C-alpha positions as CSV (number, residue, x, y, z in Angstrom):
1,M,147.0,114.1,87.2
2,I,147.7,116.5,90.1
3,D,144.8,116.6,92.6
4,N,144.4,119.5,95.0
5,K,141.9,117.9,97.2
6,K,142.3,120.4,100.1
7,Q,138.9,122.3,100.5
8,D,139.8,126.0,99.8
9,D,137.0,127.6,101.9
10,E,139.1,130.1,103.5
11,N,140.7,131.3,100.2
12,V,137.7,131.6,98.1
13,S,134.7,132.1,100.3
14,A,132.6,135.4,100.6
15,Q,134.8,137.4,98.0
16,P,134.4,137.8,94.1
17,L,136.6,135.8,92.2
18,R,137.3,134.8,88.5
19,L,137.4,130.7,88.4
20,V,139.5,130.8,85.4
21,D,142.0,132.2,87.5
22,L,141.8,129.9,90.5
23,I,143.8,127.0,88.6
24,A,147.1,126.9,86.6
25,Y,148.0,125.1,83.6
26,Q,151.0,122.3,83.9
27,D,152.7,121.0,81.0
28,G,151.7,117.2,80.5
29,S,149.5,117.2,83.3
30,V,145.8,117.5,84.4
31,V,145.4,119.4,87.4
32,S,142.3,119.5,90.0
33,R,141.3,121.9,92.9
34,T,138.4,121.0,94.9
35,I,136.5,124.4,95.7
36,I,133.4,122.9,97.5
37,D,133.0,119.2,98.8
38,K,129.8,118.8,100.6
39,E,127.6,115.1,100.9
40,T,125.4,116.7,98.4
41,G,127.6,117.8,95.8
42,T,131.1,119.1,94.7
43,V,132.5,121.8,92.7
44,T,135.8,121.0,91.2
45,L,138.2,123.1,89.0
46,F,140.4,121.4,86.4
47,A,143.3,122.4,83.9
48,F,144.5,120.1,81.2
49,D,147.3,120.4,79.2
50,E,146.4,119.9,75.2
51,G,146.3,116.2,74.5
52,Q,145.4,115.1,78.3
53,G,142.0,113.9,79.4
54,L,139.9,111.8,81.8
55,S,139.2,108.2,80.4
56,E,136.0,107.0,79.8
57,H,133.8,106.3,83.2
58,T,130.6,106.7,84.8
59,V,129.1,108.0,87.7
60,P,125.8,107.7,89.5
61,F,125.2,111.6,89.2
62,D,124.7,114.4,86.8
63,A,127.6,116.3,86.6
64,L,127.6,119.5,84.5
65,V,131.1,120.6,82.6
66,H,131.5,124.5,81.9
67,N,134.7,125.1,79.4
68,L,136.3,128.1,81.2
69,D,139.1,128.4,78.6
70,G,140.3,126.2,75.7
71,E,138.7,123.4,73.7
72,V,137.7,120.0,74.6
73,T,135.8,117.0,73.3
74,V,133.4,115.3,75.7
75,T,132.3,112.1,74.7
76,I,128.6,110.9,76.0
77,S,127.5,107.2,75.2
78,G,129.8,107.1,72.1
79,K,128.8,110.5,70.9
80,K,131.7,113.4,70.7
81,F,130.6,116.9,71.6
82,P,133.0,119.6,70.7
83,L,132.9,122.3,73.4
84,K,134.6,125.9,73.2
85,K,135.3,128.6,75.5
86,G,131.8,129.4,77.5
87,E,130.1,126.3,76.7
88,M,128.7,124.1,79.1
89,I,127.3,120.5,78.7
90,I,125.5,117.9,81.2
91,M,126.9,114.5,81.4
92,P,123.8,112.4,82.7
93,A,124.2,109.9,85.6
94,N,125.1,106.4,84.7
95,K,126.1,107.1,81.1
96,P,129.9,106.5,80.0
97,H,131.5,109.7,79.4
98,A,135.4,110.9,78.5
99,L,137.1,114.2,78.2
100,K,140.1,115.2,76.0
101,A,141.5,118.7,75.7
102,T,142.2,119.3,72.1
103,K,143.6,122.5,73.2
104,R,144.6,123.5,76.8
105,F,141.7,123.5,78.8
106,K,139.9,125.0,81.7
107,M,136.7,123.5,83.2
108,V,134.4,123.7,86.5
109,L,132.6,120.5,87.1
110,V,129.6,120.7,89.2
111,M,128.4,117.4,90.5
112,I,124.8,117.3,92.6
113,K,124.8,114.1,94.6
114,S,121.2,114.6,95.7
């Protein structure tokens, strides 16, 4: 996974932007870009090439996934949820979840830690 952890406040603050345009696909990769990184939560953009994903894991916080482009299958506690462009799902805290891009896929991930 290509991870752009550097927070981009000076590049994205106080101006209208399209989230889908702030991250680009890369062949055979998962790319991430952190937009907000605070003690209370994070907002991260991801771009997945077709067939790429995140393996099953758990986190101690609820996480909201909003599909900005493409198609993905989100698995939560063994149940599969196909998500199309414009749809979102909340992955509950402490429940195992995974994602796999069925087509190239961009998402915004919002995690609230408190």
